[in-house]
C-alpha positions in Angstrom: 144.2 115.2 14.9 142.9 118.6 15.7 142.3 120.0 12.2 142.6 119.0 8.5 142.9 121.3 5.5 143.1 120.6 1.7 145.5 122.6 -0.4 144.4 124.7 -3.4 144.3 122.5 -6.5 147.1 124.4 -8.4 150.1 122.9 -6.5 148.6 119.4 -6.5 146.5 117.3 -4.2 147.7 117.8 -0.6 146.1 117.3 2.8 147.7 118.8 5.9 146.8 117.7 9.4 147.7 119.3 12.7 148.1 117.0 15.7 148.1 117.3 19.5 151.5 115.6 19.6 152.9 118.8 18.0 153.5 117.4 14.5 152.0 118.2 11.1 151.3 115.6 8.5 151.1 116.3 4.8 149.6 113.6 2.6 150.1 114.0 -1.1 148.4 112.1 -3.9 150.4 112.0 -7.2 150.7 109.4 -10.0 148.0 107.2 -8.4 149.9 106.8 -5.2 150.1 108.5 -1.8 153.1 109.8 0.0 153.2 111.0 3.6 155.5 113.5 5.3 155.5 114.0 9.1 157.5 116.7 10.9 157.5 118.5 14.3 155.8 121.9 14.2 154.8 123.0 17.7 156.4 121.5 20.8 153.2 121.7 22.9 150.7 120.7 20.2 149.6 121.8 16.8 146.0 123.0 16.8 145.3 124.4 13.3 146.6 124.6 9.8 145.5 126.7 6.8 147.0 126.8 3.2 148.0 130.0 1.5 146.6 130.9 -2.0 148.6 129.3 -4.8 149.5 132.8 -6.1 151.4 135.5 -4.3 149.7 138.9 -3.8 149.7 141.0 -6.9 150.7 138.0 -9.1 147.4 138.0 -11.0 148.3 141.4 -12.5 152.0 141.2 -12.7 153.7 140.8 -16.1 154.8 137.3 -16.8 157.2 136.3 -19.6 155.5 134.3 -22.3 155.7 130.6 -21.6 157.2 131.1 -18.1 154.4 131.1 -15.6 155.3 131.2 -11.9 155.2 127.9 -10.1 152.2 127.7 -7.7 153.0 128.3 -4.0 153.0 125.2 -1.7 152.8 127.0 1.6 150.7 126.9 4.8 150.4 128.4 8.3 150.0 126.6 11.6 149.0 127.6 15.1 150.0 125.9 18.3 149.9 125.5 22.0 153.3 127.2 22.2 151.4 130.5 21.5 153.0 130.8 18.1 151.9 131.2 14.5 154.3 129.5 12.0 154.6 129.7 8.3 155.9 126.7 6.3 157.1 126.4 2.7 157.8 123.3 0.6 161.5 123.0 -0.4 161.6 121.2 -3.7 165.4 120.6 -3.5 165.3 118.8 -0.2 161.7 117.6 -0.6 160.9 118.8 2.9 159.0 121.6 4.7 160.9 124.6 5.9 159.7 126.9 8.7 159.8 130.3 6.9 159.2 132.4 10.0 157.5 132.5 13.4 154.9 135.2 14.3 154.7 135.8 18.0 152.2 137.9 19.9 149.6 135.7 21.4 149.9 135.1 25.2 148.1 131.7 25.2 147.3 128.9 22.9 146.6 129.7 19.2 143.3 127.8 18.6 142.9 128.5 14.9 144.6 130.1 11.9 143.2 131.1 8.5 145.1 132.4 5.5 142.9 134.6 3.3 142.2 132.6 0.1 142.4 135.5 -2.4 145.7 137.0 -3.4 144.8 140.7 -3.0 147.3 143.5 -2.7 148.4 142.0 0.6 148.6 138.6 2.3 146.2 138.3 5.2 146.4 135.7 8.0 144.1 135.6 11.0 144.9 133.8 14.2 142.4 133.0 17.1 143.7 132.7 20.6 142.9 131.3 24.0 144.0 134.7 25.2 140.6 136.2 23.9 142.2 137.9 21.0 142.3 137.6 17.2 145.4 138.8 15.4 145.2 139.8 11.8 148.6 139.7 10.2 149.3 141.5 6.9 152.3 141.4 4.5 152.6 143.6 1.5 152.8 142.2 -2.0 156.5 143.2 -2.5 157.6 142.1 1.0 159.4 138.8 1.8 156.9 136.6 3.7 159.9 134.7 5.3 160.8 137.8 7.4 158.6 138.1 10.5 159.2 141.9 10.7 157.3 142.2 7.3 154.1 141.0 8.9 152.2 143.8 10.6 149.7 142.7 13.3 146.4 144.2 14.4 144.8 142.8 17.6 141.1 142.4 18.1 139.9 141.9 21.7 136.9 139.7 22.7 135.1 138.9 26.0 135.7 135.1 25.7 138.0 132.5 24.3 138.1 132.7 20.5 137.7 129.3 18.8 137.6 129.8 15.0 138.4 132.3 12.3 137.3 132.0 8.6 137.7 134.2 5.6 135.0 134.8 3.0 135.8 133.5 -0.5 136.5 137.0 -1.6 139.0 137.3 1.2 137.9 140.6 2.6 135.5 139.6 5.4 136.6 137.6 8.5 134.2 135.6 10.6 135.1 135.0 14.2 133.4 132.6 16.7 134.1 132.1 20.3 133.1 130.9 23.7 130.4 133.6 24.1 128.2 131.9 21.5 128.6 134.8 19.1 129.7 135.0 15.5 131.1 138.4 14.4 132.0 139.6 10.9 134.9 142.0 10.4 136.1 144.1 7.5 139.2 146.3 7.0 138.1 150.0 7.1 139.2 152.6 4.6 140.9 154.5 7.3 142.9 151.4 8.4 142.2 149.0 11.2 139.3 146.5 11.4 135.7 147.1 12.3 132.9 144.7 13.3 130.1 145.0 10.7 127.7 142.3 12.0 127.3 140.2 15.2 125.1 137.1 15.3 124.1 135.7 18.8 122.5 132.4 19.6 
């Protein structure tokens, strides 16, 4: 296994695992028992997995009919050695995981992915690559996340392989670490784009 990730609590107790054999495992605990689903995700190896927030962007402020709350999202993103970032959504009718869309752009292995934990005005996903780049993917609140063309991408370039990306709990600061023994912090600027606000060197 390359990476494990717990889901948010709202959709239930789920643990996803990305494996070098290209598969993703999802273990679910419900009614005092465990169930396990295993499915192929990335042909050359699955390196990372990260769950989406349980609410869609803007859902905190949207009007809900009384007694009819929206079902929490059960969705995650994976990164693989096929250079792709893939979004997955649970299909309650088939009780299986559907590949919503594929985000391409990296030219080498995707080492890590991170879905911003806070449902802000947009959805944010960061992906770290062997190609010495981080891509920050954004999708507007009203846009369909299942359509790859709705995800805009900004590329951040680094001097070494990028190993890990991690969002702050508020969802607006991205930490990046790589093979140059540095950790850098990035924020979205008011003018658009992303800027490095702090670099920590060992």
